[in-house]
N, C-alpha and C positions, 0 to 999 in steps of 0.2 A: 504494500500500500504506500502511496506517495505521501510524504509528510506535508502537513498543512503549511508549516512555516519553517524557516531555517532555525536550526538549534543555536541558541546564543552561545558564544564562546565561553563566557564565564557569567553565571547567573548570581551565585552567592558572592559575598565579599571574599576575595582571594586569600586574605590573611586568616579569616575565620575558617575557611575550608581547609587550608594548610594546617592550621593548629589542630583542627578536629581530626585530620588524618594522622597527625603525629600522636595525638592521644590514643587513637585506635591501635596504632602500632605498639605503643607503650603498654597497653592493656594485654597485648598478646594475641589480638584477633588476626585472622588471616582472611584476605580479600576473597578467597575462593570458598570460604565456609558456606555450608548449606544453612538457610534460615531455620531457626528453632520453631517447631510446630507444636509447642506444649503450652497452650494458654492456661490461665488459672482455672481450677475447677469452679463449677457454678456457685457452690456455697461461698468459696473464697472471693469470687467476683462480686457476689451480692454484698458481702461484708465490706469490700472495698468501696462499693457504691454508697453504702450506708455511711462510711466514714467521710465521704466526699458529697454528702447529701446537698448542701447548699450550692456548691459548684455545679453539680449535676442538674439540679432543678432550674437554676437560672440560665444555664447554658443551652438547654434543650430547645426552647423557642427560638433562640438566636441561631442555633445550628440549622433549624428548619428553614429559616429565612435565607441563610447563607446557601443552603443546598438548593433552594428554589432559584437562586441567582446563577448557579453553575450547573443546573440540571442538564443532562444529555451531553456532558463533556467528558465522559469516561473518567469520572473522578469520584471521590468520596470525602465527606467531612468527618473528622475524628476529634474526639475529646479525650484527653489523658489526665492522669493525676500528676502530682509534682515529680514522680519518679519515671514518668513516661509510659505507664501502663494504660492501654486504651480502655476507657470506660464505656464509650458509646460510639456508634458510627452510623452515618446515613450515606448511602451510595447508590450510584446508577447500577442497575442490575447487570448491565453488560460489562461492568468493571469489577464487580465483586469477585468473580471467579479468578481474575488475574491477581487481585489483591490477596486472595486466600493462598495463592501459590507462594507468596513471600511473607505469609503469616501476618498480613495487615488486617487484623481482626481483634475483636474485644477480648480482653484478658491477657493480651500479649504485651510484653515490655519492649518499647522502642528506645530505651535509654542507650546512650553511646556505648556503655559497657557491654551491652548485649548485641547491638546492631551496627556499631561503628558510626561513622559520620552519616547522619540523616537529619532531616529538618527538625523532627520532634526532639531527639536526644541532644542535638547540637544547640537548638534554641534554648533548651532548659539549662544547659551548661553555660552558654554565653549570656543568657538573660536578655536576648534581643531577638526581634523578628528575623527569621532566617529562611532563605530559599536554598534548597539543595536539589540540583537538577541532574538527572541522568548519571553520567560518569563521575559526578562529584560525590556520589555515594561511595562509601568504603567497600561494602560488600558488592561483589559483581552481580549477585542475584537481584539487588535492589536498583540496579541501573536502568530498569524499565520504568522507573518512577520519576515524576517531577513533583516536588513537595514544597509547600509554603506553610510556615508555622509561626505562631506568635504566642509567647508565654502569657499566662493569666495570673494577675496578682490579686491578693485579697485586699480589703480596705486599709490594711496596714503595710502594704508594700511587699508582703511575702509571696513568693511564687507558689501557687497551689495547683497549677495545671497548665495545659497548653491546648490551643485550638489549631488544627491542621487541615489543610486540603491537599490530598495526594491523588495523583492521576497518571494517566498514560503520558509519556514524554512528548508525544505528538500534540497533546493538548496544552502545552505550556503557554501561558499568557502572562505578560509582565504585570497586569493589573490584579492578578489573583492575590498576591501578598497584601496589597492595599485593602482588599475586601476582608481578608483574614484579620488584619490589624484592627480595622474598624469594628469587626464583629467581636474580637477579644476585648476591645475597649468598651463595647456595649455591655458585655457580660460583667466587666469590672464595675461599671456604673450601676448596674442592677444590684450587684452584691453590696456596693457602697450604700445605696439607698435603703436596702433591706437591713444592713447592719446598724444604720443610724436613723431608723424610722422615728425614734423618739427624741432625736437631737435637734438643735437649731442648725439648719443647713443654709449655706450661702452659695447661690448660683452666680457665677460672675464670668465676664469676658470683656476684653477691650472693645469688642464690637457688639452692639446690642442685639443684632440679628442672630448671634450665635447662642444667646441665652435660650435654654430649653432644647438645645441640640446635643448631639454626641460630643461636640467639642467644647462645651462649657466647662469651666472649673467648678468643682464641688468641694466645699470645706465644711466640716462638721464641728460643732461646739456644744459643750455641756451647758445646761441652763445658767451656770455661774460664769460662763465665758471661757472656760478652759478649752483649749484647742484639742480636738480628738484625732482628726485625720483629714486627708485631702486626697482627691483622686489624681490620676496621672496628668490630666490637663492642668489642674490647679498647681501641682508641683512644678510643671513647666513654666507656668505664668509667674509663680513666686520666684523661680530660679534658685530654690533652696531645697536641700534634702528634707525628708520627713522628720528626722531626728532634730534638726535645727529648728524647724517650725514649731515643734512641740514645746520648745522652751520659750516661746514668745507669746505675749498677751495679744488680745484681739486688736487693740488700738495700734500696736506696732505692725500688724499685718495689713490692716485696712485703713489706718489713718483716722479713725473715729472711735468714740467710746462704744463699748458693747451695748450700753443702755440705749443708745440712739437707734441701733438696729432693732432692739426689742420694741421700742416705741413705734418704729416704722411698720413692723409686722402687725402690731396691735391696731394702729390707726388706719393703715392703708394696705391691707393684705394683698399681695400679688403685684404691687407697684414697685418700680425700680428706684434705686438710689445710687448716686455716684460715690465711689470709694477710691482710695489711692493705695497702690501696692508699695512695698518697701523700695522698689526700683524707681518709684515716681510715676509709673504708668497709671493713668486713670482708667478705671473699669466700671462698667455698668453692672450692678448687682441686684439680686432679688433675694430677700430673706424668706425662709419657709420653716414653719414649725407645725407639725401634726400633733395636736394636743393629745396627751396620753389618756388611755381609758383607765378609769379607776374602778376597781371592784371592791365594794364595801363588804363588811362582814356578813350581811344578810342578803347580798345581791349576787345573782348568778353571773357567770362569765359573759352571759348574753347582755348584761347591762350596758348602758351607754353613757353613764355619768362621766363628765370630763372636767378636769381642773384647768382653770384659766391661767394664762401666762402671767398675768399680774392683775392687780385690782382694777386697773384702768382698762384692761382688755375687754372689749365687748363682742368682738367678732373673731372667729377662728380664721386664720389665714388660708387662702386658697392654695391647695397643693397643685403642683404642675403635673398634669396628666398628659403623657405623650400620645394617648389615643385621641384622635379627632372626635369631637362631639357628634354623635349620631342620633338623629330624631326621625320619626316617621316622615316628617316633611322633607328633611334633607335627603333621605333615601329615595324619594320620588323624583326620578330623573327622566321621566318620560316614557319608560318602557311599560307596555300594557300588562305584561305578566307581573312585574314588580308592583304596579299600581293595584292590581287585584289582590295581591298578598297583603299589601299595606291596608287596604280597605277591610279585609277580614280581621286583621290584627286590631284595627281601631275599634271595632265593635266590642272587643273584649277589654277595652280600657277600663281599669278599676276593678276588674274581676280576676281573681286569682285562679284562673284555669291554666293548667300546665300546657306548655307549648313544645312541640317537637319540630325542629327545623331540619329538613333533609336537603342534601345538595352535595355536589362534588367539592373537593378540597379547594379552598380559596374563593368560593362563590359569595362570601360575605355573611356567613352565618353569625359570627360574633357581632358584626355591625348591626344586624337586625336585632339580635338579643339586647344590645345596648340601647337601641332605639325603643324597644318594648319597655325596658326599664325606665328610660328617661321620660316617656310619655305616660307613666303610670303614677298613682299616688305614692309609690315607694321611691320616687326619684331622689329624695333627699337622703335616703339610706344607701348603704354600700351596694355596688355591683361587683360581685366576686366571680371571676372566671377560672375554671380549671380544665386543662386539656388532658383528658383521661388517657390519651395515646402517648403523651410526652413523658410519662413517669412509669418506671418499672413497678411490678406488683409489690415490691418491697417498700415502696414509698407512697403509692397512691392512697393507701389506707390512712397513713399518718397525716398526709396533706389534707385529706377530705374530712376526717373525723377528729383530728387532733390527737394529742397524747399527753400523758402525765410525765413528770420527771422520772427518768430511768426506765421508761416503757420499753426501750430497745437500745441496742448498741449505737452510739453516736447521737442519741437524742439530746436536744438542748436542755440545759438546766432550767427549771421552772416550767418545762413542757411547752406545748403549743396548742392554741385553741382550735386550729383547723379551719378550713374554708367554710364549712357549714355554719359554724358559730360566727365567723367573720361576716357572713351574709345576713345575719339576724336583722329582721326589719326590712331587708332589701331583696335583691334578686341573686340567685345562684345559677350561673351558667355552666353547664357541664358539656363541654365540647367533646366530640368523638366518644359519646357514651357507649357506642358499640364495642369499644376497646376496653371497657371496664371489666376486670376479672369477676367471675361469678360470685366469689366470696364477698366482694365489696357490693355487688348488686343486692345481695341479701341484706346487708347492713343498711344500704341506702333505702331499700324498700321499707325497712323497719322505721327509719327516720321519717319518711313521708307519711307513714301510718300514724305514728305516735307523736310526731312533732317535737321530738327531743333527741339528743345525741349523747352517747357516753364515750368520752375519749379513750384511746388505747391505754390500758393500765389503770383506768379510773373506775369508780363505782357509782359516782353521782351523775344522774341524768341532767343535762342542761336543756331547758326548753328553748325552742327556736320558732320564729315566725318568718317564713321566707317564701318567695315564689321561685318555682323551678322552671328554667328554660333549658332544654337539651338539644343537642345537634349531633348529626352523624352523616357520614357518606356511605355507610353500610346499609345493607338490606336487613333490617331487624327481624322481619317476619321469617326470612330464610334462616337467620341465626336461631330463632326460636325453634324452628323445625329441626335444626342441627343440634339443639341442646346447649348452645353457647350463649344464649340470652334468655333471661327469665320472662315468661309470658306475663306474670302478675306485675312485674315492674314496667313492662311495655305499656300495659293498659293504665298504669298510673301516670305515665309521662306524656301520653299522646292525646291530651284533651283536644288540642287543635294541631293538626299536622300541616306544615307548610313546606313546599318544595321549591327551592330557589333555582332558577335557570342558570346554565353556564353562561359565561361571557359571550361566547359565540352565538348563543340563542337570543341575546338581548339586542334591542334596536336603539339603545341610547349610548353607544360608544363615544360619540363626540362629546356629549354632556358629561359623561363619566371622566373622560380625560381632562376636561376643563375643571371639573370639581376637585379631582385629585391634585392637580397642579396648584390650584388656589390654596388648598389645605397645606401642601408641602412648602409653598413659597411664603407662607405667613411669616412675616418678619425677616425674610431672607431675600437677597438679590437674585432670585431664581426666576426663570421664564415661566409665564403663566399660560402659554399656548404652544401648540405644535404646528409645524408647517403642513401644507396640504399633502405633500409627499409622505410625511410621517403618518398622517391619519390614514392615507390610502394603504400604506404598508401594514398599519394596525388592523385594517379591515381584512387583510389577507392572512392574518395570523390565526392559528387554531387556538391559542391561549389555553394550553393544558393546565396552567396554574391559575387561570381565571383572574379575578380581581386582585388577588395577592400578587400574581405575576405582573399584572399591569402596573400596580403601584410601585413594585420594585424596579421595573424597567423605567418608569417615569422618574423615579427618584435618582437613579444612576444617571440618566440622560440629563436631568436638571442640573446636577452637579457639574457634568461635563460642559454644559452650555451656560454656566453661571456668568451673568453679566450680559448675555444676549437677550434679544426680545422674544425669540421662540426657539424651540428644539428642532434641529435639522436631522436628516438621516445619519450624518456623520457622528452625531452625539449618541446614537443608540448603541447599546452593547453589541459587540461583534457576534457573540454566540446567538443572541436574539435574532439578528439580521439573517443569520444562516438558517434558523428554524422557520422564519417567516417566508416561505415560498408562496408563489402564486397558487391559490387553491385550484384554479381552473387547470393549471399545468400539472398538478400532482395527481398521479394515477389513483383511482378509487378502487375499491374491492367490490365492484358491482357484480362480478361473476359469483360472489359468495352469497348473494341475496337469497338464493334458494335454500342454502344451508342454514342461513340465519333464521329463516322462518320455520325450519323443521322442528317438530315437537318431540321426536323420539329418535332412538338409534336406527329403527327400521326406516323411518322417513329419510334420515340422513343417508342411509345406504341406498335407498331408492333414488334420491336426488343425485348421488354420486354415479349410479349406473346410468341415469338419464343423461349425464354429462360425459359418458364414455369412459368413466374411471372404474376400476374394479372395486367391489365393496370392501370396506375396512372392518377391523374388529370393533367391538362395542366401545372399548376404551378410546380407540382412535376416532371413532365417530363422535363420541362425547366431546373429546378435545377439539375436534374440528368444528363442532357446533359452537362451543364456547368461544373459540378464537374468532370464528366468523361473526358471531353476534357482537363481540367486543369491537372488532374492526369496523363493522357496519355502523355501530353507534358512535364511534370516534372518527367517522369519515375516512377510514383507511390509514389513520396515523399509527404506524407500526411502533414507534417509540412509546407513545402514550398507551397503546394496547399492551405492550410488553410490561410496562410499569404496573399497570392495573392488574394484570394476570400473574405478576411475579415471575415472568419468564425472561430468558435472554432474548434479545432481538433476533439473534440467529435462529432460535427455535421458531419464531413467527415467520421469518423469511423462508425457512425450510418448508413450513406449512404452505406458504404461498406458492413456492416452486412446485411442491407436490400436487397442488391443485391447479396448476397451470395458470397461475395469476402472477403478473409481474408488478413490481413496485419500485 
């Protein structure tokens, strides 16, 4: 196969690669060694995930977003602990087999001591984002890979893991490391916010438009003004190491008394203030303080009593929510199908009838859930979301139901109240509920029946009042037949069933593009429209990632076109342009229509004979039917069909060739 682009002569920093190779030789590794295929046993891997619970939980949604940006590039996203052991991976099905050949899978260590020079191990040793491409790997077996990795630090600057994208050398792209670095910083910011949820936080940057973005500085202070920590961007802006900052009072860091910041938060929550860094640089800052929940001696954890910041404080400051505000009105963008769904939802306003939202991944299920919450009497209470597919079985129970101190290895001291109690008075959104383990389905059913929850390791039931909105891309009725989803839970959550159309089925693409760009450009010098050529190309795309893919493509293109009036074709990601071929020019799988309509193996066999092909076995006929139906539904998109079926693309291509269909 011809390479897509020339291999760069030196991708990583020459000195870093040379030093890493020297370390590999000193350890006694040999370049010709065969990779070790002995991952951690499952119990040991679960224990390791438990010990890295916070990292694992905050990294998973970021990994999903990163994978959506690089999908179909023969690559995978990997999360490791601070020793280089892979905790989780998301990968293209056509690359997983190649990755397994070099033991690039969960439970395997990619530390330099085990694998020699490689992006994960070398980045963890060097403490810097690193690219190791092809022949730069120490082991010959790993030279089929191109890898980009960035270390992940906890809120106190200690390296706790790494985020990596590894793929086929032919898929090398110089922008991959930038995506990995941004994703790692996003994880760090999430960890920072979670660590200091009860602290006074200062968001700041020299440019006002960067407040609320990935690049803002974050500094946390105790209620008495004691400096606690700062994120990576804040350390860069201060120009001082964390240890030095921890010895300085607030006024030395920002040029004003700490009391003034508290007054600003109390009197004008959410408004900006000008501060001065020790370097003399003026920054725009915004103070934030989430008032802590107080549980009295006779009050349950579901209580919502709050202690004011000071006697003068009358209003709680507004928290910065990175998720755009979604309402039923803002979701109505002119598509008739969406309008009909919103009309049905509006009729339930104020009624606590459970809602089940169906639809492909990325069709906007969470946006609809947020809109349902916002347009209900519960809007002032919390909206709590949990993706049931993003957590392993060992963590989802603790996240959902909460736990007491010492309930399991790695549990926080003082325990955790869990998502259900957090949503008390508001709305609990359970995304991908079809991926919830059966044991947790039983517990959730009990909560919905009894309206109380008992945390893991606890004995006291905590009463809760909440509305449930669930979502899934799976066929729950088929799962009930297969015994993998409880029928009684299904009928508890499907008071009103709504099915969201895919992006390709919608007629409001132009309005959606404009709406998303306006949200993304809020406060930033980013374009708010696309050129006619870009819109035409969008109309030709199959959008397997739906609205999520559209938002990611527009975000990347907006940054590339920063300062311009509109987004042009050259600003779009390269891999996206390659996927967006002319629909009319792409061969369809029309010859499979007869198979797609077949109801049984006998009918499939008859259809095959009618087309001049010998009858196949029942298993082959069943597989043929499934592949044909999937391809027909996805308009012949082989990559999307392979992902949905969990097959390699070559398997689907073999099926097409066997059935006399070209693609």
